[in-house]
C-alpha positions in Angstrom: -9.0 -8.2 -16.0 -6.9 -4.9 -17.5 -6.2 -2.5 -14.5 -3.8 0.6 -15.3 -3.2 3.5 -13.0 -2.0 7.2 -14.2 -0.7 10.1 -12.7 -2.5 13.8 -12.4 -1.3 17.0 -13.3 0.9 18.7 -10.9 -1.7 20.9 -10.4 -4.2 18.4 -8.9 -1.3 16.4 -7.4 -2.3 17.8 -3.7 -5.8 15.9 -4.1 -5.5 13.7 -6.3 -3.7 10.2 -5.8 -4.1 8.8 -9.1 -6.8 7.7 -12.3 -7.1 4.2 -12.8 -8.7 2.1 -15.5 -10.6 -1.2 -14.9 -11.7 -3.7 -18.1 -12.7 -7.3 -18.2 -15.1 -9.0 -20.4 -18.3 -10.8 -19.4 -18.2 -14.0 -17.0 -20.4 -16.9 -16.8 -20.6 -16.6 -13.0 -18.9 -13.8 -11.3 -18.4 -13.9 -7.8 -18.6 -11.6 -4.7 -15.1 -9.5 -4.7 -14.6 -7.9 -1.2 -13.2 -4.4 -0.7 -11.4 -2.9 2.2 -11.6 0.4 3.1 -8.0 2.6 2.5 -9.6 5.9 3.3 -9.4 7.4 -0.5 -12.8 8.6 -1.3 -12.9 7.8 -5.6 -15.0 9.2 -8.3 -16.5 6.4 -10.0 -17.7 6.5 -14.0 -18.7 3.4 -15.4 -19.0 3.1 -19.1 -19.2 -0.8 -19.0 -21.8 -2.2 -17.3 -22.9 -1.2 -13.5 -21.8 -3.5 -10.8 -23.7 -4.4 -7.8 -23.0 -3.5 -4.7 -23.6 -5.3 -1.2 -23.1 -3.2 2.0 -24.7 -3.0 5.5 -27.2 -5.6 4.3 -28.4 -3.6 1.5 -27.9 -4.6 -2.4 -27.9 -2.1 -4.8 -26.7 -1.2 -8.6 -24.2 1.7 -8.9 -25.2 4.7 -10.1 -23.5 5.3 -14.0 -20.7 8.1 -12.8 -20.6 8.8 -8.5 -18.4 9.9 -5.8 -17.8 6.7 -3.2 -18.2 8.4 0.3 -15.3 6.9 3.1 -15.9 3.4 3.5 -15.9 2.4 7.4 -16.3 -1.1 6.7 -16.1 -4.4 4.5 -17.3 -3.3 0.3 -18.5 -6.2 -2.0 -19.4 -5.8 -5.5 -20.1 -7.7 -8.5 -20.1 -7.2 -11.9 -23.3 -7.5 -14.4 -21.9 -7.8 -17.2 -18.3 -6.2 -19.0 -16.6 -4.4 -17.0 -15.2 -0.7 -18.1 -14.8 1.9 -15.3 -12.4 5.0 -15.1 -12.3 6.6 -11.6 -10.5 9.2 -9.8 -8.8 8.2 -6.6 -7.8 11.1 -4.1 -5.9 11.7 -1.6 -7.6 11.1 2.3 -8.1 14.4 2.4 -8.3 15.7 -1.2 -12.1 15.5 -2.1 -12.7 17.9 0.4 -11.2 20.7 -2.0 -14.1 19.6 -4.5 -16.7 19.1 -2.0 -20.4 20.8 -2.2 -21.2 20.1 1.3 -19.3 17.6 4.2 -17.6 14.7 3.0 -19.0 13.0 6.4 -22.4 13.0 5.4 -21.0 11.0 2.2 -19.8 7.8 4.7 -20.6 4.8 3.0 -22.6 5.8 -0.4 -22.1 6.3 -3.6 -23.6 9.8 -4.4 -24.2 10.6 -8.2 -22.5 13.6 -9.5 -25.7 15.4 -10.2 -26.2 15.1 -6.5 -23.1 16.7 -6.0 -22.3 19.1 -8.6 -25.9 19.8 -10.1 -26.0 20.7 -13.9 -21.9 20.6 -13.8 -22.3 16.9 -12.7 -24.5 16.2 -15.5 -22.1 17.7 -18.2 -19.4 15.8 -16.8 -20.9 12.5 -16.9 -21.8 13.0 -20.5 -18.2 13.9 -21.6 -17.0 10.8 -20.0 -19.0 8.4 -21.0 -18.8 9.8 -24.2 -14.9 10.0 -24.5 -13.2 7.7 -26.8 -10.1 6.6 -24.8 -8.6 7.1 -21.3 -6.4 9.7 -21.9 -9.6 12.1 -23.4 -11.4 11.1 -20.0 -8.6 12.4 -18.1 -8.2 15.9 -19.8 -12.2 16.1 -19.3 -12.1 15.2 -15.4 -8.8 17.3 -14.9 -10.4 20.4 -16.7 -13.6 19.9 -14.2 -11.1 19.4 -11.3 -9.3 22.4 -11.8 -12.4 24.5 -12.6 -13.9 23.2 -9.3 -10.7 24.2 -7.1 -11.9 27.7 -6.0 -10.1 27.4 -3.0 -6.7 25.2 -3.1 -6.3 26.3 0.8 -9.4 24.6 1.5 -7.8 21.7 3.4 -6.3 22.9 6.5 -2.1 22.3 6.4 -2.1 20.8 10.0 -4.4 18.0 7.9 -2.8 17.2 4.7 0.7 17.6 7.5 -0.9 14.3 9.2 -2.3 12.5 6.6 1.5 12.7 4.9 3.2 11.0 8.2 0.2 8.6 8.3 1.1 7.3 4.4 5.3 8.0 5.2 5.1 5.7 8.3 2.2 2.5 6.7 -0.3 4.3 9.8 2.3 2.8 12.5 1.7 7.0 14.3 -0.6 6.7 17.1 -2.8 9.9 17.1 -0.6 11.0 20.8 2.5 11.0 18.4 0.7 13.1 15.5 -0.4 15.4 17.8 2.7 15.9 19.7 4.5 17.0 15.8 1.6 18.7 14.7 1.4 21.0 18.0 -2.3 20.6 18.3 -4.6 19.7 20.9 -6.4 16.0 20.0 -10.2 17.3 19.8 -9.2 19.9 17.4 -7.3 17.2 15.4 -10.3 15.0 15.4 -12.7 17.7 14.2 -9.9 18.6 10.9 -9.9 15.5 10.1 -13.8 14.6 10.3 -14.6 18.1 8.6 -11.9 17.2 5.8 -11.4 13.6 5.3 -14.5 12.4 6.8 -12.7 10.0 9.1 -10.7 10.0 12.6 -7.1 9.9 13.0 -7.3 6.9 14.0 -9.5 5.1 11.7 -7.6 6.6 8.8 -4.2 5.4 10.1 -5.8 2.3 11.4 -6.5 2.0 7.5 -3.5 2.7 6.1 -1.6 0.6 8.2 -4.0 -2.8 7.5 -3.2 -1.7 3.9 0.2 -2.0 4.2 -0.7 -5.2 5.4 -2.8 -6.4 1.9 0.3 -5.2 -0.1 2.6 -8.1 2.0 0.2 -10.8 1.8 0.0 -9.5 -2.1 3.5 -10.3 -2.3 4.9 -14.4 -2.8 7.3 -14.4 -0.3 4.2 -14.0 2.2 5.0 -16.2 4.9 2.8 -16.2 8.5 0.6 -13.9 10.0 3.3 -13.5 12.6 5.8 -11.9 10.8 2.8 -9.4 9.0 2.0 -8.6 12.8 5.5 -7.8 13.6 6.3 -5.7 10.2 3.2 -3.7 10.8 4.1 -2.9 14.6 1.0 -4.8 15.7 0.9 -5.6 19.4 0.6 -9.2 18.6 -1.2 -11.8 15.7 -4.3 -11.3 18.0 -4.8 -7.1 17.7 -3.7 -7.9 13.8 -6.7 -10.4 13.5 -8.8 -7.7 15.2 -8.5 -4.7 13.3 -8.6 -7.1 10.1 -12.0 -8.6 11.1 -13.2 -4.2 11.8 -12.6 -3.2 8.3 -12.4 -6.7 6.3 -15.4 -8.5 8.2 -13.3 -11.7 8.2 -10.2 -13.3 9.4 -7.3 -12.6 7.5 -6.3 -16.1 6.2 -10.2 -16.4 4.8 -9.8 -13.4 3.2 -6.4 -14.2 1.4 -7.9 -17.5 0.1 -11.0 -15.7 -1.7 -10.9 -12.0 -1.8 -7.0 -10.6 -2.6 -6.7 -9.9 -5.7 -10.0 -7.8 -6.2 -8.8 -5.7 -3.0 -5.5 -5.2 -4.2 -6.8 -3.1 -6.9 -8.5 -1.0 -5.0 -6.3 -0.5 -2.0 -5.1 3.0 -3.3 -1.9 1.5 -4.6 -0.4 3.7 -7.3 
């Protein structure tokens, strides 16, 4: 399995976290892999065979090219053949600057590019799939995104500041602390997050904190859940397990034994 990340053009760095590619040969007996929500929407292009996804009790083949809205529950995927993926990982509030309708309407959905961008989406899909290499795909998608970025200030600065604080503090910040620091009341902050991120501040903070836990679990020096709970500023181990089950759908111990490798690829790291 070959996974690589690439940094965006400075003109897009306020919206795009990174680009990534994933390539792998066809497996004789592919297994489901569980992806934990990370608060980052992604634009996915399958130039290899498609993936099958399992979400909310349904099973479907993913579209060839799409944007996945905010995932608020565990997502399981399995390759149907040879893997070849090019993707844009947006910052939590990043896709709102390009969205053609409220990002909240995309929750837990793989929305085809045609539905989002009409003929322009179809053209982008063809160009990316016909590109010869990653460098060309990056050039094509950046040209498209810069063209669609008609209103750079469409994401409110308060949301951007709030997300930046959450990421800097690894999710270890309460909504009350955010509202105090940003000089805004809770209801206004939640409304702005709903519009720009598609999540509440509390949801995003919990996801970011859980992603920091996954990084610790991926470290060879990982020792115990008690130490992780302490590092993640959870009340106790029970609090950690509760949040883990909410977004991963299983206990940390069970997840660690079967799902950590693939989840770390899609965890928002760059």
